[in-house]
C-alpha positions as CSV (number, residue, x, y, z in Angstrom):
1,X,-10.2,-78.3,-20.6
2,X,-13.7,-77.5,-19.7
3,X,-15.0,-73.9,-19.6
4,X,-17.1,-72.7,-16.6
5,X,-20.4,-73.5,-18.4
6,X,-19.3,-77.0,-19.2
7,X,-18.1,-77.5,-15.6
8,X,-21.4,-76.3,-14.2
9,X,-23.4,-78.5,-16.6
10,X,-21.3,-81.6,-15.6
11,X,-21.8,-80.9,-11.9
12,X,-25.5,-80.4,-12.3
13,X,-25.8,-83.7,-14.2
14,X,-23.9,-85.5,-11.5
15,X,-26.0,-84.0,-8.8
16,X,-29.2,-84.9,-10.6
17,X,-28.0,-88.5,-11.0
18,X,-27.0,-88.8,-7.4
19,X,-30.4,-87.6,-6.3
20,X,-32.1,-90.4,-8.2
21,X,-32.7,-93.6,-6.3
22,X,-31.8,-96.1,-9.1
23,X,-31.8,-99.5,-7.4
24,X,-31.4,-102.3,-9.9
25,X,-34.6,-102.6,-12.0
26,X,-35.8,-99.1,-11.0
27,X,-33.5,-96.8,-13.0
28,X,-36.2,-94.8,-14.7
29,X,-35.6,-91.5,-12.9
30,X,-31.9,-91.7,-13.6
31,X,-32.6,-92.4,-17.3
32,X,-35.0,-89.5,-17.4
33,X,-32.4,-87.2,-15.9
34,X,-29.8,-88.4,-18.4
35,X,-32.3,-88.0,-21.2
36,X,-33.0,-84.4,-20.1
37,X,-29.3,-83.6,-20.1
38,X,-28.7,-85.1,-23.5
39,X,-31.6,-83.1,-24.9
40,X,-30.3,-79.8,-23.5
41,X,-26.7,-80.6,-24.6
42,X,-27.8,-81.1,-28.2
43,X,-27.4,-84.8,-28.7
44,X,-28.5,-85.7,-32.2
45,X,-30.1,-89.1,-31.3
46,X,-31.5,-90.3,-28.0
47,X,-33.0,-93.8,-27.7
48,X,-34.5,-95.6,-24.6
49,X,-35.0,-99.3,-25.3
50,X,-37.6,-101.6,-23.8
51,X,-35.3,-102.5,-20.9
52,X,-34.8,-98.9,-19.9
53,X,-31.3,-98.5,-21.3
54,X,-30.5,-95.1,-22.8
55,X,-28.2,-94.5,-25.7
56,X,-27.3,-90.9,-26.9
57,X,-25.4,-90.1,-30.0
58,X,-23.5,-86.9,-31.0
59,X,-22.6,-87.0,-34.7
60,X,-19.2,-85.6,-35.4
61,X,-18.1,-83.5,-38.3
62,X,-14.9,-85.2,-39.1
63,X,-13.9,-88.6,-40.4
64,X,-12.0,-91.0,-38.2
65,X,-12.4,-93.3,-35.2
66,X,-15.6,-93.2,-33.1
67,X,-15.8,-93.2,-29.3
68,X,-18.2,-95.1,-27.1
69,X,-18.8,-94.5,-23.4
70,X,-20.6,-97.3,-21.6
71,X,-21.8,-97.4,-18.0
72,X,-24.7,-98.4,-15.8
73,X,-27.2,-96.4,-13.8
74,X,-28.3,-98.9,-11.2
75,X,-27.1,-98.6,-7.6
76,X,-27.5,-100.5,-4.4
77,X,-30.2,-99.4,-1.9
78,X,-29.2,-97.3,1.1
79,X,-29.8,-99.8,3.9
80,X,-30.4,-97.4,6.8
81,X,-31.0,-93.8,5.6
82,X,-31.6,-92.7,9.2
83,X,-28.0,-93.4,10.0
84,X,-26.8,-90.6,7.7
85,X,-26.4,-87.1,8.9
86,X,-27.6,-85.9,5.5
87,X,-30.0,-87.5,3.0
88,X,-27.7,-89.7,0.9
89,X,-29.7,-88.8,-2.2
């Protein structure tokens, strides 16, 4: 269960990522938003490779299995932003 601070941090990260136009091949702003979050959350290692992929590592204190979360940051373009009642980003 998340505490209030964790909930607010998660919501803020999601909002920051949604605000980033991250069309395929142009994910830099989303990567930078995720990097900023990882830094503020205390990740031990953060690496951005030459393709713009980001990997963050939190080193655990206990032996045992490891966990990997994998996802992608690219999105499709908004075809007609004027058709929206609010900015989609």
